[in-house]
All heavy atoms as TSV, in Angstrom:
chain	resi	resn	atom	element	x	y	z
A	1	MET	N	N	0.859	-1.139	0.008
A	1	MET	CA	C	-0.003	0.035	-0.034
A	1	MET	C	C	0.901	1.267	0.006
A	1	MET	O	O	1.808	1.369	0.804
A	1	MET	CB	C	-0.934	-0.002	1.229
A	1	MET	CG	C	-1.740	1.223	1.348
A	1	MET	SD	S	-2.841	1.238	2.791
A	1	MET	CE	C	-4.090	0.159	2.320
A	2	THR	N	N	0.622	2.131	-0.883
A	2	THR	CA	C	1.410	3.313	-0.976
A	2	THR	C	C	1.002	4.339	0.090
A	2	THR	O	O	-0.090	4.205	0.703
A	2	THR	CB	C	1.259	4.021	-2.372
A	2	THR	OG1	O	-0.104	4.504	-2.502
A	2	THR	CG2	C	1.577	3.041	-3.542
A	3	TYR	N	N	1.872	5.326	0.260
A	3	TYR	CA	C	1.585	6.349	1.235
A	3	TYR	C	C	0.217	7.027	0.919
A	3	TYR	O	O	-0.559	7.290	1.796
A	3	TYR	CB	C	2.690	7.364	1.291
A	3	TYR	CG	C	2.413	8.575	2.123
A	3	TYR	CD1	C	2.507	8.501	3.517
A	3	TYR	CD2	C	1.993	9.765	1.504
A	3	TYR	CE1	C	2.185	9.597	4.305
A	3	TYR	CE2	C	1.676	10.840	2.325
A	3	TYR	CZ	C	1.784	10.792	3.708
A	3	TYR	OH	O	1.474	11.871	4.481
A	4	LEU	N	N	-0.012	7.331	-0.342
A	4	LEU	CA	C	-1.244	8.028	-0.713
A	4	LEU	C	C	-2.458	7.160	-0.450
A	4	LEU	O	O	-3.457	7.658	0.009
A	4	LEU	CB	C	-1.138	8.395	-2.211
A	4	LEU	CG	C	-2.287	9.323	-2.731
A	4	LEU	CD1	C	-2.456	10.535	-1.930
A	4	LEU	CD2	C	-2.046	9.606	-4.154
A	5	GLN	N	N	-2.366	5.874	-0.785
A	5	GLN	CA	C	-3.510	4.986	-0.513
A	5	GLN	C	C	-3.784	4.893	0.985
A	5	GLN	O	O	-4.945	4.898	1.415
A	5	GLN	CB	C	-3.195	3.645	-1.072
A	5	GLN	CG	C	-3.221	3.533	-2.630
A	5	GLN	CD	C	-2.754	2.184	-3.111
A	5	GLN	OE1	O	-1.857	1.580	-2.499
A	5	GLN	NE2	N	-3.295	1.755	-4.245
A	6	LYS	N	N	-2.709	4.849	1.752
A	6	LYS	CA	C	-2.884	4.788	3.183
A	6	LYS	C	C	-3.535	6.046	3.731
A	6	LYS	O	O	-4.431	6.045	4.573
A	6	LYS	CB	C	-1.523	4.569	3.881
A	6	LYS	CG	C	-1.629	4.392	5.361
A	6	LYS	CD	C	-0.238	4.185	6.015
A	6	LYS	CE	C	-0.401	4.148	7.508
A	6	LYS	NZ	N	0.877	4.191	8.207
A	7	ALA	N	N	-3.068	7.194	3.248
A	7	ALA	CA	C	-3.649	8.480	3.664
A	7	ALA	C	C	-5.110	8.554	3.318
A	7	ALA	O	O	-5.895	9.064	4.147
A	7	ALA	CB	C	-2.842	9.615	3.048
A	8	LYS	N	N	-5.462	8.131	2.101
A	8	LYS	CA	C	-6.876	8.188	1.717
A	8	LYS	C	C	-7.725	7.239	2.579
A	8	LYS	O	O	-8.829	7.609	2.964
A	8	LYS	CB	C	-6.988	7.721	0.235
A	8	LYS	CG	C	-6.576	8.775	-0.762
A	8	LYS	CD	C	-6.736	8.306	-2.168
A	8	LYS	CE	C	-6.300	9.350	-3.222
A	8	LYS	NZ	N	-6.456	8.889	-4.579
A	9	ALA	N	N	-7.212	6.095	2.924
A	9	ALA	CA	C	-7.941	5.182	3.797
A	9	ALA	C	C	-8.128	5.772	5.180
A	9	ALA	O	O	-9.198	5.667	5.784
A	9	ALA	CB	C	-7.220	3.810	3.894
A	10	GLU	N	N	-7.090	6.427	5.703
A	10	GLU	CA	C	-7.168	7.045	7.011
A	10	GLU	C	C	-8.183	8.220	6.985
A	10	GLU	O	O	-8.951	8.403	7.932
A	10	GLU	CB	C	-5.813	7.541	7.463
A	10	GLU	CG	C	-4.869	6.382	7.797
A	10	GLU	CD	C	-3.472	6.891	8.166
A	10	GLU	OE1	O	-3.165	8.111	8.059
A	10	GLU	OE2	O	-2.641	6.029	8.532
A	11	LEU	N	N	-8.198	8.967	5.894
A	11	LEU	CA	C	-9.131	10.069	5.774
A	11	LEU	C	C	-10.581	9.532	5.717
A	11	LEU	O	O	-11.423	10.108	6.400
A	11	LEU	CB	C	-8.817	10.872	4.515
A	11	LEU	CG	C	-9.793	12.033	4.196
A	11	LEU	CD1	C	-9.836	13.045	5.337
A	11	LEU	CD2	C	-9.437	12.694	2.897
A	12	LYS	N	N	-10.777	8.525	5.004
A	12	LYS	CA	C	-12.125	7.929	4.863
A	12	LYS	C	C	-12.595	7.444	6.244
A	12	LYS	O	O	-13.737	7.718	6.678
A	12	LYS	CB	C	-12.117	6.776	3.904
A	12	LYS	CG	C	-13.459	6.098	3.723
A	12	LYS	CD	C	-13.409	4.926	2.781
A	12	LYS	CE	C	-14.762	4.243	2.730
A	12	LYS	NZ	N	-14.709	3.005	1.928
A	13	ASP	N	N	-11.685	6.833	6.984
A	13	ASP	CA	C	-12.022	6.368	8.341
A	13	ASP	C	C	-12.372	7.527	9.260
A	13	ASP	O	O	-13.319	7.503	10.003
A	13	ASP	CB	C	-10.850	5.499	8.893
A	13	ASP	CG	C	-11.196	4.924	10.222
A	13	ASP	OD1	O	-12.257	4.264	10.371
A	13	ASP	OD2	O	-10.405	5.091	11.145
A	14	ALA	N	N	-11.554	8.539	9.171
A	14	ALA	CA	C	-11.772	9.682	10.044
A	14	ALA	C	C	-13.075	10.412	9.723
A	14	ALA	O	O	-13.795	10.820	10.612
A	14	ALA	CB	C	-10.587	10.693	9.918
A	15	LEU	N	N	-13.435	10.518	8.463
A	15	LEU	CA	C	-14.680	11.121	8.054
A	15	LEU	C	C	-15.888	10.306	8.535
A	15	LEU	O	O	-16.894	10.897	8.941
A	15	LEU	CB	C	-14.741	11.365	6.532
A	15	LEU	CG	C	-13.745	12.420	5.999
A	15	LEU	CD1	C	-13.769	12.406	4.433
A	15	LEU	CD2	C	-14.071	13.772	6.539
A	16	GLU	N	N	-15.781	9.012	8.445
A	16	GLU	CA	C	-16.880	8.164	8.934
A	16	GLU	C	C	-17.050	8.342	10.433
A	16	GLU	O	O	-18.189	8.399	10.934
A	16	GLU	CB	C	-16.569	6.665	8.619
A	16	GLU	CG	C	-16.708	6.329	7.148
A	16	GLU	CD	C	-16.281	4.923	6.784
A	16	GLU	OE1	O	-15.864	4.177	7.712
A	16	GLU	OE2	O	-16.362	4.576	5.628
A	17	ARG	N	N	-15.923	8.374	11.198
A	17	ARG	CA	C	-16.028	8.568	12.615
A	17	ARG	C	C	-16.659	9.911	12.956
A	17	ARG	O	O	-17.480	10.016	13.863
A	17	ARG	CB	C	-14.651	8.425	13.295
A	17	ARG	CG	C	-14.153	7.028	13.374
A	17	ARG	CD	C	-12.890	6.976	14.154
A	17	ARG	NE	N	-12.001	8.026	13.668
A	17	ARG	CZ	C	-10.715	7.960	13.568
A	17	ARG	NH1	N	-10.095	6.880	13.936
A	17	ARG	NH2	N	-9.989	8.960	13.153
A	18	ALA	N	N	-16.266	10.959	12.180
A	18	ALA	CA	C	-16.835	12.285	12.455
A	18	ALA	C	C	-18.310	12.303	12.157
A	18	ALA	O	O	-19.090	12.916	12.884
A	18	ALA	CB	C	-16.109	13.335	11.556
A	19	GLU	N	N	-18.723	11.629	11.068
A	19	GLU	CA	C	-20.147	11.539	10.764
A	19	GLU	C	C	-20.948	10.822	11.868
A	19	GLU	O	O	-21.991	11.243	12.253
A	19	GLU	CB	C	-20.352	10.876	9.445
A	19	GLU	CG	C	-21.791	10.876	8.968
A	19	GLU	CD	C	-21.930	10.253	7.552
A	19	GLU	OE1	O	-20.998	10.260	6.730
A	19	GLU	OE2	O	-23.041	9.747	7.312
A	20	ASN	N	N	-20.409	9.701	12.311
A	20	ASN	CA	C	-21.040	8.899	13.430
A	20	ASN	C	C	-21.162	9.804	14.668
A	20	ASN	O	O	-22.210	9.764	15.297
A	20	ASN	CB	C	-20.309	7.690	13.733
A	20	ASN	CG	C	-20.415	6.613	12.667
A	20	ASN	OD1	O	-21.355	6.632	11.866
A	20	ASN	ND2	N	-19.468	5.672	12.598
A	21	ARG	N	N	-20.115	10.490	14.974
A	21	ARG	CA	C	-20.123	11.402	16.167
A	21	ARG	C	C	-21.125	12.464	15.999
A	21	ARG	O	O	-21.877	12.778	17.000
A	21	ARG	CB	C	-18.703	11.929	16.410
A	21	ARG	CG	C	-18.592	12.622	17.747
A	21	ARG	CD	C	-17.148	12.969	17.996
A	21	ARG	NE	N	-16.458	11.803	18.481
A	21	ARG	CZ	C	-15.150	11.594	18.377
A	21	ARG	NH1	N	-14.393	12.543	17.777
A	21	ARG	NH2	N	-14.580	10.498	18.795
A	22	ALA	N	N	-21.236	13.086	14.840
A	22	ALA	CA	C	-22.227	14.129	14.610
A	22	ALA	C	C	-23.657	13.631	14.768
A	22	ALA	O	O	-24.513	14.301	15.280
A	22	ALA	CB	C	-21.979	14.729	13.226
A	23	GLU	N	N	-23.883	12.419	14.267
A	23	GLU	CA	C	-25.250	11.829	14.395
A	23	GLU	C	C	-25.607	11.566	15.845
A	23	GLU	O	O	-26.732	11.810	16.272
A	23	GLU	CB	C	-25.336	10.508	13.616
A	23	GLU	CG	C	-25.305	10.675	12.130
A	23	GLU	CD	C	-25.108	9.395	11.334
A	23	GLU	OE1	O	-25.046	8.303	11.970
A	23	GLU	OE2	O	-25.120	9.437	10.091
A	24	ARG	N	N	-24.646	11.112	16.602
A	24	ARG	CA	C	-24.864	10.824	18.033
A	24	ARG	C	C	-25.064	12.127	18.818
A	24	ARG	O	O	-25.867	12.197	19.753
A	24	ARG	CB	C	-23.764	9.974	18.599
A	24	ARG	CG	C	-23.799	8.580	18.055
A	24	ARG	CD	C	-22.587	7.773	18.412
A	24	ARG	NE	N	-22.671	6.510	17.709
A	24	ARG	CZ	C	-22.167	5.382	18.210
A	24	ARG	NH1	N	-21.567	5.388	19.375
A	24	ARG	NH2	N	-22.277	4.292	17.514
A	25	ILE	N	N	-24.326	13.149	18.468
A	25	ILE	CA	C	-24.531	14.482	19.088
A	25	ILE	C	C	-25.908	14.998	18.856
A	25	ILE	O	O	-26.571	15.518	19.709
A	25	ILE	CB	C	-23.407	15.462	18.674
A	25	ILE	CG1	C	-22.059	15.043	19.208
A	25	ILE	CG2	C	-23.806	16.910	19.041
A	25	ILE	CD1	C	-20.872	15.836	18.665
A	26	GLU	N	N	-26.394	14.798	17.592
A	26	GLU	CA	C	-27.733	15.244	17.272
A	26	GLU	C	C	-28.710	14.444	18.043
A	26	GLU	O	O	-29.765	15.033	18.501
A	26	GLU	CB	C	-27.979	15.103	15.736
A	26	GLU	CG	C	-29.334	15.636	15.326
A	26	GLU	CD	C	-29.554	17.111	15.585
A	26	GLU	OE1	O	-28.536	17.840	15.655
A	26	GLU	OE2	O	-30.702	17.489	15.788
A	27	GLU	N	N	-28.523	13.162	18.272
A	27	GLU	CA	C	-29.407	12.356	19.137
A	27	GLU	C	C	-29.494	12.951	20.568
A	27	GLU	O	O	-30.526	13.042	21.103
A	27	GLU	CB	C	-28.936	10.882	19.222
A	27	GLU	CG	C	-29.288	10.027	18.101
A	27	GLU	CD	C	-28.755	8.612	18.421
A	27	GLU	OE1	O	-29.264	7.980	19.365
A	27	GLU	OE2	O	-27.949	8.115	17.648
A	28	PHE	N	N	-28.296	13.352	21.075
A	28	PHE	CA	C	-28.247	13.876	22.415
A	28	PHE	C	C	-28.983	15.261	22.468
A	28	PHE	O	O	-29.730	15.490	23.406
A	28	PHE	CB	C	-26.807	14.057	22.840
A	28	PHE	CG	C	-26.607	14.480	24.283
A	28	PHE	CD1	C	-27.397	14.016	25.254
A	28	PHE	CD2	C	-25.535	15.297	24.584
A	28	PHE	CE1	C	-27.208	14.392	26.567
A	28	PHE	CE2	C	-25.309	15.694	25.907
A	28	PHE	CZ	C	-26.175	15.217	26.899
A	29	ARG	N	N	-28.856	16.018	21.417
A	29	ARG	CA	C	-29.582	17.319	21.404
A	29	ARG	C	C	-31.073	17.080	21.413
A	29	ARG	O	O	-31.851	17.798	22.074
A	29	ARG	CB	C	-29.193	18.108	20.166
A	29	ARG	CG	C	-27.844	18.742	20.280
A	29	ARG	CD	C	-27.506	19.622	19.098
A	29	ARG	NE	N	-26.273	20.238	19.276
A	29	ARG	CZ	C	-25.426	20.514	18.320
A	29	ARG	NH1	N	-25.731	20.248	17.039
A	29	ARG	NH2	N	-24.259	21.147	18.570
A	30	LYS	N	N	-31.583	16.096	20.618
A	30	LYS	CA	C	-32.985	15.800	20.587
A	30	LYS	C	C	-33.451	15.315	21.945
A	30	LYS	O	O	-34.550	15.665	22.370
A	30	LYS	CB	C	-33.283	14.764	19.517
A	30	LYS	CG	C	-33.181	15.335	18.114
A	30	LYS	CD	C	-33.457	14.287	17.095
A	30	LYS	CE	C	-33.323	14.842	15.661
A	30	LYS	NZ	N	-33.538	13.840	14.635
A	31	HIS	N	N	-32.611	14.511	22.606
A	31	HIS	CA	C	-32.949	14.012	23.925
A	31	HIS	C	C	-33.125	15.181	24.901
A	31	HIS	O	O	-34.043	15.229	25.706
A	31	HIS	CB	C	-31.840	13.024	24.371
A	31	HIS	CG	C	-31.984	12.604	25.795
A	31	HIS	ND1	N	-32.957	11.761	26.197
A	31	HIS	CD2	C	-31.283	12.892	26.908
A	31	HIS	CE1	C	-32.850	11.539	27.578
A	31	HIS	NE2	N	-31.780	12.220	27.971
A	32	LEU	N	N	-32.164	16.143	24.844
A	32	LEU	CA	C	-32.248	17.288	25.750
A	32	LEU	C	C	-33.419	18.202	25.431
A	32	LEU	O	O	-33.918	18.902	26.317
A	32	LEU	CB	C	-30.953	18.119	25.645
A	32	LEU	CG	C	-29.691	17.420	26.220
A	32	LEU	CD1	C	-28.452	18.246	25.935
A	32	LEU	CD2	C	-29.883	17.115	27.714
A	33	ASP	N	N	-33.896	18.145	24.221
A	33	ASP	CA	C	-35.021	18.976	23.785
A	33	ASP	C	C	-36.388	18.268	24.034
A	33	ASP	O	O	-37.442	18.823	23.759
A	33	ASP	CB	C	-34.885	19.360	22.319
A	33	ASP	CG	C	-35.738	20.539	21.945
A	33	ASP	OD1	O	-35.956	21.461	22.781
A	33	ASP	OD2	O	-36.267	20.583	20.837
A	34	SER	N	N	-36.323	17.049	24.527
A	34	SER	CA	C	-37.545	16.248	24.750
A	34	SER	C	C	-38.364	16.778	25.867
A	34	SER	O	O	-37.936	17.644	26.725
A	34	SER	CB	C	-37.206	14.784	24.983
A	34	SER	OG	O	-36.552	14.652	26.223
A	35	ALA	N	N	-39.617	16.293	25.981
A	35	ALA	CA	C	-40.480	16.713	27.018
A	35	ALA	C	C	-39.987	16.464	28.484
A	35	ALA	O	O	-40.346	17.172	29.405
A	35	ALA	CB	C	-41.867	15.993	26.890
A	36	LYS	N	N	-39.067	15.473	28.558
A	36	LYS	CA	C	-38.471	15.182	29.829
A	36	LYS	C	C	-37.839	16.367	30.547
A	36	LYS	O	O	-37.781	16.476	31.751
A	36	LYS	CB	C	-37.461	14.011	29.658
A	36	LYS	CG	C	-36.802	13.618	30.925
A	36	LYS	CD	C	-35.780	12.479	30.661
A	36	LYS	CE	C	-35.050	12.113	31.950
A	36	LYS	NZ	N	-34.188	10.960	31.784
A	37	PHE	N	N	-37.353	17.300	29.703
A	37	PHE	CA	C	-36.602	18.435	30.237
A	37	PHE	C	C	-37.262	19.716	30.092
A	37	PHE	O	O	-36.711	20.802	30.229
A	37	PHE	CB	C	-35.193	18.526	29.550
A	37	PHE	CG	C	-34.372	17.263	29.801
A	37	PHE	CD1	C	-34.197	16.417	28.762
A	37	PHE	CD2	C	-33.805	17.011	31.008
A	37	PHE	CE1	C	-33.412	15.244	28.934
A	37	PHE	CE2	C	-33.086	15.841	31.202
A	37	PHE	CZ	C	-32.870	14.980	30.184
A	38	GLN	N	N	-38.596	19.724	29.852
A	38	GLN	CA	C	-39.388	20.904	29.767
A	38	GLN	C	C	-40.030	21.212	31.074
A	38	GLN	O	O	-40.172	20.281	31.958
A	38	GLN	CB	C	-40.466	20.748	28.684
A	38	GLN	CG	C	-39.906	20.355	27.325
A	38	GLN	CD	C	-38.951	21.361	26.733
A	38	GLN	OE1	O	-39.165	22.542	26.864
A	38	GLN	NE2	N	-37.883	20.866	26.159
A	39	THR	N	N	-40.496	22.409	31.289
A	39	THR	CA	C	-41.208	22.765	32.524
A	39	THR	C	C	-42.443	21.914	32.677
A	39	THR	O	O	-43.219	21.689	31.663
A	39	THR	CB	C	-41.607	24.292	32.488
A	39	THR	OG1	O	-40.413	25.030	32.315
A	39	THR	CG2	C	-42.222	24.654	33.796
A	40	GLN	N	N	-42.667	21.387	33.842
A	40	GLN	CA	C	-43.762	20.504	34.110
A	40	GLN	C	C	-45.108	21.294	34.200
A	40	GLN	O	O	-45.067	22.500	34.374
A	40	GLN	CB	C	-43.555	19.734	35.389
A	40	GLN	CG	C	-42.269	18.896	35.423
A	40	GLN	CD	C	-42.246	17.880	34.318
A	40	GLN	OE1	O	-43.192	17.049	34.172
A	40	GLN	NE2	N	-41.174	17.805	33.555
A	41	ALA	N	N	-46.239	20.614	34.038
A	41	ALA	CA	C	-47.518	21.239	34.081
A	41	ALA	C	C	-47.737	21.988	35.412
A	41	ALA	O	O	-48.440	23.016	35.462
A	41	ALA	CB	C	-48.636	20.172	33.898
A	42	ASN	N	N	-47.151	21.491	36.497
A	42	ASN	CA	C	-47.329	22.152	37.782
A	42	ASN	C	C	-46.364	23.297	37.996
A	42	ASN	O	O	-46.248	23.843	39.102
A	42	ASN	CB	C	-47.246	21.134	38.907
A	42	ASN	CG	C	-45.821	20.462	39.002
A	42	ASN	OD1	O	-44.917	20.834	38.253
A	42	ASN	ND2	N	-45.653	19.515	39.927
A	43	GLY	N	N	-45.565	23.661	36.988
A	43	GLY	CA	C	-44.603	24.719	37.006
A	43	GLY	C	C	-43.242	24.348	37.525
A	43	GLY	O	O	-42.319	25.134	37.622
A	44	GLU	N	N	-43.056	23.083	37.904
A	44	GLU	CA	C	-41.837	22.626	38.445
A	44	GLU	C	C	-40.778	22.542	37.326
A	44	GLU	O	O	-41.057	22.094	36.206
A	44	GLU	CB	C	-42.037	21.204	39.032
A	44	GLU	CG	C	-40.948	20.736	39.945
A	44	GLU	CD	C	-41.322	19.411	40.630
A	44	GLU	OE1	O	-42.305	19.493	41.380
A	44	GLU	OE2	O	-40.666	18.464	40.390
A	45	ARG	N	N	-39.523	22.920	37.647
A	45	ARG	CA	C	-38.449	22.833	36.660
A	45	ARG	C	C	-38.023	21.395	36.405
A	45	ARG	O	O	-38.022	20.607	37.331
A	45	ARG	CB	C	-37.251	23.635	37.171
A	45	ARG	CG	C	-37.445	25.110	37.072
A	45	ARG	CD	C	-36.190	25.855	37.524
A	45	ARG	NE	N	-35.076	25.479	36.723
A	45	ARG	CZ	C	-33.841	25.942	36.926
A	45	ARG	NH1	N	-33.617	26.739	37.906
A	45	ARG	NH2	N	-32.867	25.559	36.117
A	46	ALA	N	N	-37.668	21.062	35.219
A	46	ALA	CA	C	-37.279	19.797	34.845
A	46	ALA	C	C	-36.071	19.853	33.883
A	46	ALA	O	O	-35.906	19.023	32.988
A	46	ALA	CB	C	-38.399	18.961	34.252
A	47	ASP	N	N	-35.368	20.934	33.972
A	47	ASP	CA	C	-34.266	21.242	33.032
A	47	ASP	C	C	-32.905	20.761	33.526
A	47	ASP	O	O	-31.908	21.235	33.077
A	47	ASP	CB	C	-34.238	22.651	32.646
A	47	ASP	CG	C	-34.021	23.597	33.817
A	47	ASP	OD1	O	-34.115	23.122	35.001
A	47	ASP	OD2	O	-33.833	24.826	33.569
A	48	TRP	N	N	-32.877	19.815	34.487
A	48	TRP	CA	C	-31.598	19.353	34.943
A	48	TRP	C	C	-31.356	17.959	34.349
A	48	TRP	O	O	-32.291	17.283	33.988
A	48	TRP	CB	C	-31.590	19.307	36.457
A	48	TRP	CG	C	-32.596	18.376	37.049
A	48	TRP	CD1	C	-33.878	18.668	37.369
A	48	TRP	CD2	C	-32.408	17.004	37.342
A	48	TRP	NE1	N	-34.541	17.554	37.821
A	48	TRP	CE2	C	-33.667	16.535	37.861
A	48	TRP	CE3	C	-31.372	16.092	37.248
A	48	TRP	CZ2	C	-33.873	15.211	38.224
A	48	TRP	CZ3	C	-31.543	14.810	37.645
A	48	TRP	CH2	C	-32.833	14.366	38.164
A	49	ILE	N	N	-30.085	17.562	34.331
A	49	ILE	CA	C	-29.749	16.226	33.871
A	49	ILE	C	C	-28.648	15.706	34.799
A	49	ILE	O	O	-27.738	16.463	35.204
A	49	ILE	CB	C	-29.287	16.251	32.440
A	49	ILE	CG1	C	-29.042	14.814	31.900
A	49	ILE	CG2	C	-28.120	17.144	32.158
A	49	ILE	CD1	C	-28.834	14.737	30.406
A	50	ALA	N	N	-28.733	14.456	35.154
A	50	ALA	CA	C	-27.763	13.872	36.087
A	50	ALA	C	C	-26.384	13.730	35.372
A	50	ALA	O	O	-26.287	13.455	34.174
A	50	ALA	CB	C	-28.242	12.491	36.505
A	51	THR	N	N	-25.336	13.993	36.180
A	51	THR	CA	C	-23.988	13.842	35.646
A	51	THR	C	C	-23.737	12.467	35.036
A	51	THR	O	O	-23.104	12.322	34.003
A	51	THR	CB	C	-22.973	14.140	36.799
A	51	THR	OG1	O	-23.252	15.393	37.390
A	51	THR	CG2	C	-21.561	14.066	36.290
A	52	LYS	N	N	-24.254	11.450	35.676
A	52	LYS	CA	C	-24.079	10.104	35.206
A	52	LYS	C	C	-24.682	9.909	33.811
A	52	LYS	O	O	-24.132	9.317	32.907
A	52	LYS	CB	C	-24.727	9.057	36.142
A	52	LYS	CG	C	-24.527	7.637	35.684
A	52	LYS	CD	C	-25.171	6.644	36.670
A	52	LYS	CE	C	-25.036	5.282	36.071
A	52	LYS	NZ	N	-25.839	4.305	36.750
A	53	ASP	N	N	-25.860	10.524	33.602
A	53	ASP	CA	C	-26.498	10.509	32.281
A	53	ASP	C	C	-25.631	11.169	31.216
A	53	ASP	O	O	-25.468	10.688	30.100
A	53	ASP	CB	C	-27.882	11.090	32.306
A	53	ASP	CG	C	-28.874	10.313	33.132
A	53	ASP	OD1	O	-28.611	9.098	33.361
A	53	ASP	OD2	O	-29.910	10.843	33.523
A	54	VAL	N	N	-25.053	12.319	31.566
A	54	VAL	CA	C	-24.219	13.052	30.640
A	54	VAL	C	C	-22.960	12.205	30.288
A	54	VAL	O	O	-22.585	12.044	29.137
A	54	VAL	CB	C	-23.755	14.397	31.166
A	54	VAL	CG1	C	-22.712	15.069	30.276
A	54	VAL	CG2	C	-24.973	15.321	31.378
A	55	LEU	N	N	-22.392	11.579	31.306
A	55	LEU	CA	C	-21.224	10.748	31.026
A	55	LEU	C	C	-21.549	9.538	30.214
A	55	LEU	O	O	-20.763	9.160	29.322
A	55	LEU	CB	C	-20.622	10.271	32.368
A	55	LEU	CG	C	-19.956	11.378	33.244
A	55	LEU	CD1	C	-19.548	10.845	34.620
A	55	LEU	CD2	C	-18.819	12.012	32.490
A	56	GLU	N	N	-22.717	8.932	30.399
A	56	GLU	CA	C	-23.159	7.859	29.539
A	56	GLU	C	C	-23.307	8.292	28.092
A	56	GLU	O	O	-22.951	7.606	27.152
A	56	GLU	CB	C	-24.388	7.238	30.080
A	56	GLU	CG	C	-24.212	6.457	31.326
A	56	GLU	CD	C	-25.516	5.862	31.937
A	56	GLU	OE1	O	-26.592	6.065	31.353
A	56	GLU	OE2	O	-25.406	5.225	32.994
A	57	TRP	N	N	-23.933	9.514	27.927
A	57	TRP	CA	C	-24.080	10.024	26.563
A	57	TRP	C	C	-22.721	10.279	25.926
A	57	TRP	O	O	-22.507	10.005	24.726
A	57	TRP	CB	C	-24.921	11.286	26.578
A	57	TRP	CG	C	-26.383	11.032	26.394
A	57	TRP	CD1	C	-27.335	11.017	27.391
A	57	TRP	CD2	C	-27.067	10.722	25.212
A	57	TRP	NE1	N	-28.545	10.703	26.847
A	57	TRP	CE2	C	-28.450	10.510	25.497
A	57	TRP	CE3	C	-26.665	10.598	23.873
A	57	TRP	CZ2	C	-29.372	10.227	24.554
A	57	TRP	CZ3	C	-27.647	10.288	22.892
A	57	TRP	CH2	C	-28.940	10.102	23.237
A	58	LEU	N	N	-21.792	10.875	26.661
A	58	LEU	CA	C	-20.474	11.134	26.099
A	58	LEU	C	C	-19.724	9.835	25.717
A	58	LEU	O	O	-19.137	9.794	24.671
A	58	LEU	CB	C	-19.618	11.940	27.111
A	58	LEU	CG	C	-20.062	13.337	27.330
A	58	LEU	CD1	C	-19.235	14.022	28.426
A	58	LEU	CD2	C	-20.011	14.191	26.068
A	59	ASN	N	N	-19.934	8.785	26.547
A	59	ASN	CA	C	-19.350	7.521	26.165
A	59	ASN	C	C	-20.006	6.953	24.927
A	59	ASN	O	O	-19.318	6.394	24.050
A	59	ASN	CB	C	-19.512	6.501	27.316
A	59	ASN	CG	C	-18.501	6.772	28.429
A	59	ASN	OD1	O	-17.404	7.260	28.227
A	59	ASN	ND2	N	-18.873	6.318	29.624
A	60	TYR	N	N	-21.306	7.108	24.792
A	60	TYR	CA	C	-22.013	6.686	23.601
A	60	TYR	C	C	-21.542	7.426	22.364
A	60	TYR	O	O	-21.353	6.893	21.286
A	60	TYR	CB	C	-23.481	6.838	23.836
A	60	TYR	CG	C	-24.353	6.583	22.562
A	60	TYR	CD1	C	-24.430	5.308	22.034
A	60	TYR	CD2	C	-25.067	7.616	21.987
A	60	TYR	CE1	C	-25.206	5.090	20.918
A	60	TYR	CE2	C	-25.841	7.353	20.858
A	60	TYR	CZ	C	-25.906	6.125	20.308
A	60	TYR	OH	O	-26.617	5.923	19.186
A	61	ILE	N	N	-21.380	8.730	22.476
A	61	ILE	CA	C	-20.968	9.619	21.397
A	61	ILE	C	C	-19.571	9.154	20.922
A	61	ILE	O	O	-19.283	9.084	19.732
A	61	ILE	CB	C	-20.991	11.100	21.793
A	61	ILE	CG1	C	-22.455	11.555	21.881
A	61	ILE	CG2	C	-20.235	11.927	20.790
A	61	ILE	CD1	C	-22.594	12.886	22.561
A	62	ASN	N	N	-18.707	8.819	21.861
A	62	ASN	CA	C	-17.300	8.522	21.498
A	62	ASN	C	C	-17.124	7.040	21.263
A	62	ASN	O	O	-15.990	6.625	20.813
A	62	ASN	CB	C	-16.400	8.959	22.588
A	62	ASN	CG	C	-16.214	10.438	22.611
A	62	ASN	OD1	O	-16.023	11.044	21.580
A	62	ASN	ND2	N	-16.281	11.074	23.803
A	63	TYR	N	N	-18.120	6.170	21.461
A	63	TYR	CA	C	-18.010	4.768	21.232
A	63	TYR	C	C	-17.618	4.519	19.766
A	63	TYR	O	O	-18.199	5.074	18.877
A	63	TYR	CB	C	-19.292	4.072	21.609
A	63	TYR	CG	C	-19.199	2.571	21.692
A	63	TYR	CD1	C	-18.424	1.978	22.684
A	63	TYR	CD2	C	-19.835	1.741	20.806
A	63	TYR	CE1	C	-18.343	0.606	22.769
A	63	TYR	CE2	C	-19.757	0.352	20.847
A	63	TYR	CZ	C	-19.029	-0.199	21.863
A	63	TYR	OH	O	-18.906	-1.530	21.945
A	64	PHE	N	N	-16.643	3.648	19.547
A	64	PHE	CA	C	-16.157	3.294	18.177
A	64	PHE	C	C	-15.413	4.451	17.500
A	64	PHE	O	O	-15.118	4.341	16.328
A	64	PHE	CB	C	-17.275	2.845	17.243
A	64	PHE	CG	C	-17.948	1.574	17.603
A	64	PHE	CD1	C	-19.331	1.492	17.773
A	64	PHE	CD2	C	-17.202	0.380	17.803
A	64	PHE	CE1	C	-19.883	0.263	18.072
A	64	PHE	CE2	C	-17.786	-0.761	18.156
A	64	PHE	CZ	C	-19.146	-0.826	18.272
A	65	ASN	N	N	-15.212	5.498	18.227
A	65	ASN	CA	C	-14.536	6.668	17.648
A	65	ASN	C	C	-13.105	6.878	18.146
A	65	ASN	O	O	-12.548	7.908	17.968
A	65	ASN	CB	C	-15.345	7.927	17.819
A	65	ASN	CG	C	-16.544	7.925	16.918
A	65	ASN	OD1	O	-16.433	7.776	15.690
A	65	ASN	ND2	N	-17.693	8.110	17.473
A	66	GLU	N	N	-12.567	5.930	18.850
A	66	GLU	CA	C	-11.255	6.117	19.387
A	66	GLU	C	C	-10.244	5.310	18.648
A	66	GLU	O	O	-10.441	4.492	17.863
A	66	GLU	CB	C	-11.265	5.742	20.877
A	66	GLU	CG	C	-12.189	6.648	21.642
A	66	GLU	CD	C	-12.347	6.272	23.075
A	66	GLU	OE1	O	-11.716	5.319	23.541
A	66	GLU	OE2	O	-13.031	6.954	23.797
């Protein structure tokens, strides 16, 4: 495999990882925009998210991307 072929293969792989990561970030944004995090009918705030949940999402976003 020539240097150029190797570079093209690495670029293709990096672009696929970036696309996967972007899709997962969009999933997370939709999750944060869901009814779960909107003000409740009784006026109670529901706009918080547990640190553990954020860490799980970050692991999911980065899964297969390392």
